[in-house]
C-alpha positions as CSV (number, residue, x, y, z in Angstrom):
1,M,19.7,-3.5,55.0
2,T,21.7,-5.9,52.7
3,R,22.2,-6.1,48.8
4,L,22.2,-9.6,47.9
5,T,23.3,-10.5,43.7
6,I,21.4,-13.5,42.4
7,G,23.3,-14.3,39.1
8,P,23.8,-15.8,36.5
9,F,20.8,-18.0,36.5
10,N,20.6,-21.1,35.2
11,R,17.8,-23.0,33.4
12,V,17.4,-19.3,32.1
13,E,17.5,-18.6,28.5
14,G,20.3,-16.3,28.0
15,D,22.3,-14.0,30.7
16,L,20.5,-12.9,34.1
17,E,21.2,-10.7,37.4
18,V,19.0,-9.7,39.8
19,H,20.3,-7.2,42.6
20,L,18.2,-7.4,45.8
21,E,18.0,-5.0,48.9
22,V,16.8,-7.2,51.8
23,A,15.6,-5.8,55.1
24,D,13.5,-7.9,57.6
25,G,14.1,-11.0,56.2
26,Q,12.5,-10.0,52.8
27,V,13.0,-8.3,49.4
28,A,12.5,-4.6,49.8
29,S,13.5,-4.0,46.3
30,A,14.9,-5.3,43.4
31,E,16.7,-4.0,40.2
32,V,16.6,-6.6,37.2
33,C,19.8,-6.6,34.9
34,S,20.6,-7.7,31.8
35,P,24.1,-7.7,31.1
36,L,24.3,-8.8,27.4
37,Y,24.4,-6.0,24.8
38,R,23.4,-7.5,20.9
39,G,22.3,-4.9,19.3
40,F,20.6,-6.9,16.0
41,E,18.4,-3.4,15.6
42,H,21.6,-2.1,14.2
43,L,22.7,-5.3,11.8
44,M,19.3,-4.4,9.9
45,L,20.1,-0.8,8.8
46,T,20.6,-0.3,5.2
47,R,19.7,-4.0,4.4
48,H,17.0,-4.7,2.1
49,P,13.8,-5.3,3.9
50,L,13.5,-9.3,2.9
51,D,16.9,-9.1,5.1
52,A,15.4,-9.0,8.0
53,L,13.2,-12.3,7.3
54,V,16.9,-14.0,7.6
55,V,18.3,-11.8,10.1
56,V,15.9,-11.4,12.9
57,P,15.2,-15.2,13.6
58,R,18.1,-15.4,14.5
59,I,17.6,-13.0,17.7
60,C,16.9,-16.8,19.3
61,G,16.6,-20.3,18.6
62,I,14.0,-20.9,21.0
63,C,11.5,-18.2,19.7
64,S,12.8,-17.8,16.1
65,V,9.2,-18.2,14.4
66,A,7.9,-15.1,16.5
67,Q,10.8,-13.0,15.4
68,S,9.8,-14.3,11.6
69,A,6.1,-13.3,11.9
70,A,6.6,-10.3,13.6
71,A,9.4,-9.1,10.7
72,A,7.3,-10.8,8.1
73,A,3.8,-8.9,9.7
74,A,5.5,-5.5,9.8
75,L,7.0,-6.0,6.4
76,A,3.4,-6.7,5.0
77,A,2.0,-4.1,7.1
78,A,4.5,-1.5,5.2
79,S,3.4,-2.6,1.8
80,G,-0.7,-3.3,2.9
81,L,-0.4,-6.6,1.4
82,A,-2.6,-9.7,2.9
83,A,-1.7,-13.4,3.0
84,P,-4.7,-15.5,1.3
85,E,-6.9,-17.7,3.6
86,N,-4.5,-20.5,3.7
87,G,-1.2,-18.6,4.7
88,R,-3.2,-16.9,7.6
89,L,-3.5,-20.6,8.7
90,A,-0.7,-21.9,7.9
91,S,0.9,-19.0,9.6
92,N,-0.9,-19.3,12.6
93,L,-0.3,-23.2,12.8
94,I,3.4,-22.8,12.4
95,L,3.6,-20.2,15.5
96,A,1.1,-22.0,17.2
97,C,3.3,-25.2,16.8
98,E,6.6,-23.0,18.4
99,N,4.6,-21.7,21.4
100,L,3.2,-24.9,22.4
101,A,7.0,-26.1,22.3
102,D,8.1,-23.3,24.4
103,H,5.0,-24.1,27.0
104,L,6.1,-27.1,27.7
105,T,9.6,-26.6,27.6
106,H,9.4,-24.0,30.3
107,F,7.2,-26.4,32.4
108,Y,9.4,-29.5,32.1
109,L,13.3,-28.5,31.6
110,Y,12.8,-24.9,33.2
111,F,10.9,-24.5,35.9
112,M,9.6,-27.8,37.7
113,P,13.4,-28.9,38.4
114,D,13.3,-26.6,41.0
115,F,10.9,-28.2,43.3
116,A,13.6,-31.7,42.8
117,R,16.0,-29.5,45.0
118,P,17.3,-30.7,47.7
119,A,16.2,-27.6,50.0
120,Y,12.9,-29.5,49.8
121,R,13.7,-32.9,50.8
122,R,11.6,-32.8,53.8
123,R,8.5,-32.2,51.9
124,A,6.2,-35.3,51.3
125,W,6.2,-34.6,47.9
126,H,10.2,-34.5,47.4
127,A,10.8,-37.7,46.7
128,A,8.3,-37.9,43.7
129,T,8.8,-35.1,42.2
130,E,12.8,-35.2,42.5
131,Q,12.0,-38.8,40.7
132,R,9.8,-37.2,38.1
133,F,11.4,-33.9,37.5
134,K,14.7,-34.0,38.6
135,A,17.3,-32.1,35.5
136,S,18.3,-33.5,33.4
137,S,17.2,-37.6,35.0
138,G,14.0,-37.2,35.5
139,D,11.6,-39.5,34.3
140,A,9.6,-37.1,32.4
141,L,12.1,-36.3,30.3
142,R,11.5,-39.6,28.5
143,E,8.0,-39.0,27.8
144,F,7.8,-35.4,27.1
145,L,11.0,-35.1,24.6
146,P,9.8,-37.8,22.5
147,A,6.5,-36.3,22.3
148,R,8.2,-32.5,21.3
149,A,10.1,-33.7,18.4
150,E,6.8,-35.6,16.8
151,L,5.0,-32.4,17.1
152,L,8.0,-30.3,15.9
153,R,7.6,-32.2,13.0
154,I,4.4,-29.8,12.2
155,L,7.0,-27.4,11.3
156,G,8.7,-29.7,9.2
157,Y,5.7,-29.7,6.8
158,L,5.0,-25.9,6.4
159,A,8.2,-24.3,7.6
160,G,10.9,-26.8,6.1
161,K,12.5,-26.4,9.2
162,W,12.8,-25.4,12.9
163,P,14.4,-23.0,13.8
164,H,15.1,-20.0,11.8
165,S,13.0,-21.1,8.5
166,L,12.2,-18.6,5.7
167,A,8.9,-19.9,5.0
168,L,7.1,-17.1,6.9
169,Q,6.6,-14.2,4.3
170,P,4.9,-10.9,4.0
171,G,2.3,-12.4,1.9
172,G,1.7,-15.8,3.8
173,T,4.1,-18.9,3.6
174,T,5.7,-20.9,0.9
175,R,5.0,-24.1,1.6
176,A,2.0,-25.6,0.5
177,A,0.6,-28.4,2.1
178,T,-0.9,-31.4,0.3
179,A,-4.1,-33.5,0.9
180,T,-2.2,-36.3,2.4
181,E,-0.5,-33.6,4.4
182,K,-2.8,-32.4,6.0
183,I,-4.0,-36.5,7.2
184,R,-0.3,-36.5,8.2
185,L,-0.6,-32.9,10.4
186,L,-3.9,-34.4,12.2
187,A,-2.3,-37.5,13.0
188,L,0.7,-35.8,14.8
189,L,-2.0,-33.5,16.3
190,R,-3.9,-36.7,17.7
191,D,-0.7,-37.7,18.7
192,F,-0.1,-35.0,20.8
193,R,-3.2,-34.9,22.1
194,G,-2.6,-38.2,23.6
195,F,0.2,-37.2,24.9
196,L,-1.4,-34.1,26.9
197,S,-4.4,-35.9,27.8
198,S,-2.4,-38.9,28.9
199,V,0.6,-36.9,31.0
200,V,0.1,-33.8,31.6
201,F,-3.4,-33.7,32.6
202,A,-5.2,-37.1,33.0
203,D,-7.9,-35.5,31.2
204,S,-9.4,-34.7,28.4
205,L,-7.8,-30.8,27.0
206,E,-12.0,-29.9,26.8
207,N,-12.4,-30.7,30.5
208,V,-9.3,-28.8,31.4
209,G,-10.4,-25.8,28.8
210,A,-14.1,-26.2,30.9
211,L,-12.5,-25.1,34.2
212,R,-14.0,-21.7,35.2
213,R,-13.4,-21.3,39.1
214,P,-10.5,-21.7,41.3
215,E,-12.4,-24.6,43.3
216,E,-12.7,-26.3,40.3
217,L,-9.2,-26.6,39.5
218,A,-8.5,-27.5,43.0
219,A,-11.3,-30.6,43.2
220,W,-10.1,-31.2,39.8
221,A,-6.6,-31.7,40.6
222,K,-7.4,-33.9,43.5
223,D,-5.6,-37.4,43.4
224,R,-5.1,-36.8,40.0
225,A,-2.0,-38.3,38.2
226,G,-1.0,-35.7,36.1
227,D,1.7,-33.7,36.0
228,L,-0.2,-30.3,36.0
229,A,-1.7,-31.7,39.2
230,R,1.4,-32.9,40.8
231,F,2.2,-29.0,40.3
232,L,-0.7,-27.5,41.3
233,R,-0.6,-29.8,45.0
234,I,3.3,-28.5,44.9
235,A,1.6,-24.9,44.6
236,D,-0.9,-25.4,47.2
237,D,1.7,-26.7,49.8
238,L,4.4,-24.1,49.0
239,E,1.3,-21.4,48.9
240,L,2.7,-20.3,45.2
241,A,-0.4,-18.3,44.8
242,R,1.2,-15.8,47.2
243,L,4.2,-15.2,45.8
244,G,4.9,-12.8,42.5
245,R,2.2,-10.6,42.2
246,A,3.3,-7.3,40.0
247,S,1.1,-4.6,38.7
248,D,-1.6,-6.9,37.7
249,N,-1.7,-4.4,34.3
250,F,-1.8,-7.0,31.4
251,L,-1.2,-6.6,27.9
252,S,-1.8,-8.5,24.6
253,Y,-1.2,-7.8,20.7
254,G,-4.0,-10.4,20.1
255,A,-2.9,-14.3,19.3
256,Y,-3.7,-16.0,16.3
257,P,-5.5,-13.8,13.6
258,Q,-8.9,-15.3,12.1
259,A,-10.5,-14.1,9.0
260,P,-11.8,-11.1,8.6
261,G,-15.2,-10.2,10.1
262,A,-15.2,-13.4,11.6
263,A,-16.6,-13.9,15.6
264,A,-13.5,-15.7,17.2
265,R,-14.9,-18.4,19.5
266,R,-12.5,-20.3,21.2
267,P,-12.2,-24.0,22.1
268,D,-13.8,-23.2,25.5
269,G,-16.9,-21.9,24.1
270,I,-16.0,-17.9,24.7
271,R,-16.6,-15.5,22.3
272,N,-14.0,-12.9,22.3
273,S,-15.3,-9.6,20.8
274,D,-11.6,-8.2,19.2
275,S,-11.4,-4.2,18.8
276,S,-8.9,-5.2,15.7
277,A,-10.4,-5.3,12.0
278,A,-9.5,-9.1,12.1
279,P,-10.7,-10.9,15.6
280,H,-8.2,-13.2,17.4
281,L,-8.1,-16.6,18.9
282,F,-6.9,-14.6,22.2
283,A,-8.1,-11.0,21.9
284,R,-6.1,-8.2,21.7
285,G,-6.8,-5.6,24.0
286,V,-5.1,-4.2,28.0
287,C,-6.4,-5.4,31.4
288,W,-6.2,-2.6,34.1
289,R,-6.7,-4.0,37.5
290,G,-9.5,-6.7,35.6
291,T,-11.3,-4.2,33.3
292,R,-10.7,-4.4,29.8
293,Q,-9.9,-2.0,27.2
294,A,-9.5,-1.5,23.7
295,F,-5.7,-1.9,22.7
296,D,-4.3,1.3,21.0
297,E,-0.3,1.2,19.6
298,E,0.2,4.6,20.0
299,Q,0.0,4.4,23.6
300,I,3.4,2.1,23.6
301,S,6.9,4.2,25.0
302,E,10.2,3.0,25.8
303,D,12.3,4.7,28.5
304,V,15.8,4.8,28.7
305,A,16.0,6.4,32.6
306,H,18.3,3.5,33.7
307,A,19.6,1.7,31.1
308,W,23.1,1.9,29.4
309,L,21.6,3.8,26.2
310,L,21.7,7.2,25.1
311,G,18.5,9.4,25.1
312,D,16.6,12.0,27.0
313,T,13.1,11.1,26.5
314,A,10.7,8.3,26.0
315,Q,9.8,7.5,22.2
316,H,7.3,5.6,20.9
317,P,9.2,2.3,19.1
318,A,8.2,4.0,15.6
319,H,10.6,7.0,16.3
320,G,13.2,5.5,19.4
321,E,16.5,4.6,18.5
322,T,18.9,2.4,20.2
323,R,21.9,3.8,21.2
324,P,24.4,2.2,23.0
325,L,27.3,4.7,25.6
326,L,30.3,4.4,23.6
327,G,32.2,5.2,27.2
328,E,32.6,3.9,30.6
329,L,29.4,2.1,32.0
330,T,29.6,3.9,35.0
331,D,29.3,7.5,32.6
332,K,25.2,6.8,33.3
333,P,25.3,6.4,37.2
334,T,21.5,5.8,37.2
335,A,21.6,3.1,34.7
336,Y,21.6,-0.6,35.6
337,T,20.8,-3.0,32.7
338,W,21.2,-3.1,29.1
339,C,17.0,-3.5,29.1
340,K,15.2,-0.2,27.9
341,A,12.1,-0.1,29.9
342,P,8.5,-0.3,27.6
343,R,5.2,1.6,29.2
344,Y,1.9,1.2,28.0
345,A,0.2,4.6,28.5
346,G,3.2,5.5,31.1
347,Q,2.2,2.1,33.1
348,V,4.0,-0.9,33.7
349,V,2.3,-3.9,32.4
350,E,2.5,-7.8,32.1
351,T,2.4,-10.1,29.3
352,G,2.4,-13.6,28.4
353,A,0.1,-16.1,28.9
354,L,-1.7,-15.1,31.8
355,A,-2.0,-11.6,30.0
356,R,-3.6,-13.1,26.7
357,Q,-6.0,-14.9,28.5
358,M,-6.8,-12.4,31.6
359,V,-7.5,-9.9,28.1
360,A,-9.3,-12.5,26.1
361,G,-11.3,-13.5,29.4
362,Q,-10.8,-16.7,30.2
363,P,-12.9,-17.1,34.1
364,L,-10.5,-19.4,35.7
365,V,-7.6,-17.3,34.9
366,R,-9.7,-14.5,36.1
367,A,-10.8,-15.9,39.1
368,L,-7.3,-16.5,39.9
369,V,-5.6,-13.1,39.2
370,A,-9.1,-11.6,41.2
371,T,-8.6,-13.8,44.2
372,T,-4.6,-13.3,44.8
373,G,-3.5,-11.2,42.0
374,G,-1.0,-11.9,39.1
375,S,1.1,-15.0,40.7
376,V,3.7,-17.7,39.9
377,L,0.4,-19.8,39.9
378,A,-1.7,-17.9,37.9
379,R,1.2,-17.6,35.2
380,V,2.0,-21.2,35.0
381,V,-2.0,-22.6,35.0
382,A,-2.5,-20.3,32.5
383,R,0.3,-21.5,30.6
384,L,-0.5,-25.2,30.5
385,L,-4.7,-23.9,29.9
386,E,-3.4,-22.2,26.9
387,V,-2.2,-25.7,25.9
388,A,-5.1,-27.2,26.0
389,L,-7.0,-24.5,24.2
390,L,-4.8,-24.2,21.9
391,V,-4.4,-28.0,20.2
392,P,-8.0,-28.5,19.4
393,A,-7.9,-24.2,17.5
394,M,-4.8,-26.2,15.7
395,E,-7.0,-29.1,14.4
396,N,-9.5,-26.5,13.2
397,W,-6.8,-24.9,10.9
398,V,-5.6,-27.9,9.5
399,Q,-9.0,-28.9,8.7
400,A,-9.8,-26.1,7.0
401,L,-6.6,-26.0,5.0
402,T,-7.7,-26.3,1.1
403,P,-4.8,-27.8,-1.1
404,G,-4.6,-26.5,-4.4
405,E,-5.6,-22.8,-3.4
406,P,-2.9,-20.1,-2.9
407,F,-0.6,-20.2,0.1
408,C,1.6,-17.0,-0.5
409,H,1.1,-13.7,-2.6
410,Q,4.4,-11.9,-4.0
411,W,5.5,-9.1,-1.7
412,R,6.9,-6.0,-3.6
413,P,9.3,-3.9,-1.6
414,P,8.2,-0.2,-1.7
415,D,10.3,2.5,-1.7
416,Q,9.6,4.4,0.9
417,A,7.1,3.1,3.7
418,S,7.0,2.1,7.6
419,G,5.0,-0.3,9.4
420,S,4.5,-2.9,12.8
421,G,4.2,-6.4,13.1
422,L,2.7,-7.0,16.1
423,V,2.4,-10.9,17.2
424,E,2.2,-13.2,20.5
425,A,5.1,-14.8,21.3
426,A,4.9,-17.8,24.0
427,R,6.2,-15.3,26.4
428,G,3.6,-12.6,25.4
429,A,3.7,-9.6,23.1
430,L,6.2,-9.0,20.5
431,G,6.6,-6.1,18.4
432,H,8.8,-5.5,15.5
433,W,8.5,-1.6,14.3
434,L,10.5,-0.6,10.3
435,R,10.9,2.2,8.1
436,I,11.9,2.1,4.8
437,E,13.7,4.9,2.5
438,R,14.6,4.2,-0.7
439,G,14.2,0.8,-0.3
440,R,16.1,0.2,2.1
441,I,15.7,-0.3,6.2
442,A,16.2,3.1,7.5
443,A,15.1,2.0,11.0
444,Y,14.3,-1.1,13.2
445,Q,12.9,-1.2,16.6
446,I,12.4,-4.6,18.8
447,I,10.3,-4.9,21.9
448,A,10.4,-8.7,23.2
449,P,7.8,-9.6,25.7
450,T,10.9,-10.0,28.3
451,T,11.8,-6.8,27.5
452,W,7.9,-5.5,28.9
453,N,8.4,-8.3,32.0
454,F,11.9,-7.6,33.1
455,S,12.6,-3.9,32.6
456,P,14.3,-1.8,34.9
457,R,12.8,1.4,36.8
458,D,11.4,4.6,34.4
459,A,12.0,7.8,34.8
460,Q,9.4,8.3,37.4
461,Q,11.3,5.3,39.2
462,V,8.6,3.2,38.7
463,P,9.9,-0.5,38.7
464,G,9.2,-3.0,35.7
465,A,6.7,-6.4,36.6
466,L,9.5,-8.6,37.7
467,E,10.6,-6.0,40.4
468,Q,7.5,-5.3,41.3
469,A,6.8,-9.3,41.8
470,L,10.0,-9.9,43.9
471,V,9.1,-7.3,46.6
472,G,8.3,-8.9,49.7
473,L,9.7,-12.1,49.0
474,P,11.3,-13.4,52.3
475,V,15.0,-14.4,52.4
476,E,16.2,-16.7,55.0
477,P,19.2,-16.1,57.0
478,G,22.3,-17.0,54.7
479,E,20.4,-17.8,51.8
480,S,22.5,-16.8,48.6
481,A,20.0,-17.5,45.5
482,P,16.4,-17.8,47.6
483,L,14.3,-20.3,45.9
484,S,11.2,-17.8,46.3
485,V,12.7,-15.4,44.0
486,Q,14.0,-18.2,41.4
487,H,10.4,-19.4,41.1
488,V,9.0,-15.8,40.6
489,V,12.0,-15.2,38.0
490,R,10.9,-18.3,36.0
491,S,7.3,-18.4,36.2
492,F,8.0,-15.5,33.8
493,D,9.6,-17.9,31.2
494,P,12.2,-15.1,30.7
495,C,13.9,-15.1,27.1
496,M,17.0,-12.9,27.9
497,V,19.0,-13.4,24.7
498,C,15.4,-11.7,22.9
499,T,15.3,-8.9,25.6
500,V,18.1,-6.5,24.7
501,H,17.7,-7.8,21.0
């Protein structure tokens, strides 16, 4: 058995190392290391609660809106404050805009350039893929980057700027849209829909959202010119449906709250039965090997048995701490990362677009997972399918805005309270837990999506989701950075700067 270390990874947000034990030409076991400690949770202590809205977006410049949304939700929960309807709609639009940008940035800038590598030059599709997706120079960039820039103008109208906006507040949003701006928002979404329909899918969003079975997807992609179809033909040739299966347990906090008491009907016609008081566009819950169950926040815990952190037992984040080792890291020989090991009901779960659509019951995604499990193919398809489902919902939210009505209620800091903010970032379940004492933050804990997906082993020696997904991947003699490993890693769309807060 030989040991192979891969890292740092390019086209991954933040620092990442992967240590592989290789035997008989395949990965026998893996350890995923987040080597950069950041300590944002310590920065929050003793501050005024509203300081969270300034500090936590700086965790990441890619998903800063999601961090803002989680902090605002935790503060709202601590005081029992609910946003007005306009605030809910605008908050959904702001978060959805960032998530759309993140999904497509991952596809065009992080993931697809791997297939333009010289290692694939003997494949029939390589020359066209290199011209289309080569990093920094591919033709797709000239179409995608202007489209993304125009999409992000939505954040200019509703949030003032991106990243690190202060528009998301516990009581709603600070930027009220006018009737004229509603028209401009709809125009921006119309133009972005045009980009998706002509470039990404080469079909209408409604037709893409209506796909139900893998064979329908294969027939749809045949001879189609869109970028999703190009990926599907590559995935079929490389058998990406057979790579990257983890636990097949999935977690979603529920994405984009609907009006209280409303039945969430998605753009693809699926009706979600959501166990939360307010339903979501994409439902809240967990999925155990295809069976959906209600979500229970009390089932979340964090284990630090293999992290360079102090602690003896797994803790719920509301009671947990982040205490780095102060001596040599070798003082804890079992540790190999700064990342904690989150677990739900003691089990490893995966989160992200694939998890959201599994929990929400999207038929195509469920059929893909039922056939070959959570895989590289399933994760990418779920991500782009979610794009097709989300834009029509955003159009509806803009139409529902009522200029002249309140967008925000005033938040008054409690002297003593606690709360959690659970939202869905592009990469999956993001949670903030805070406790306020004497009007100041006494405790703050964060579990990011990549903390779930790239967690180390727990005290029971059970590997995290990526560590499981890497086992069994082929490693050719002399390969220092196997392409199969890189495809699996990037299929999760990791954000390492969020992973250790």
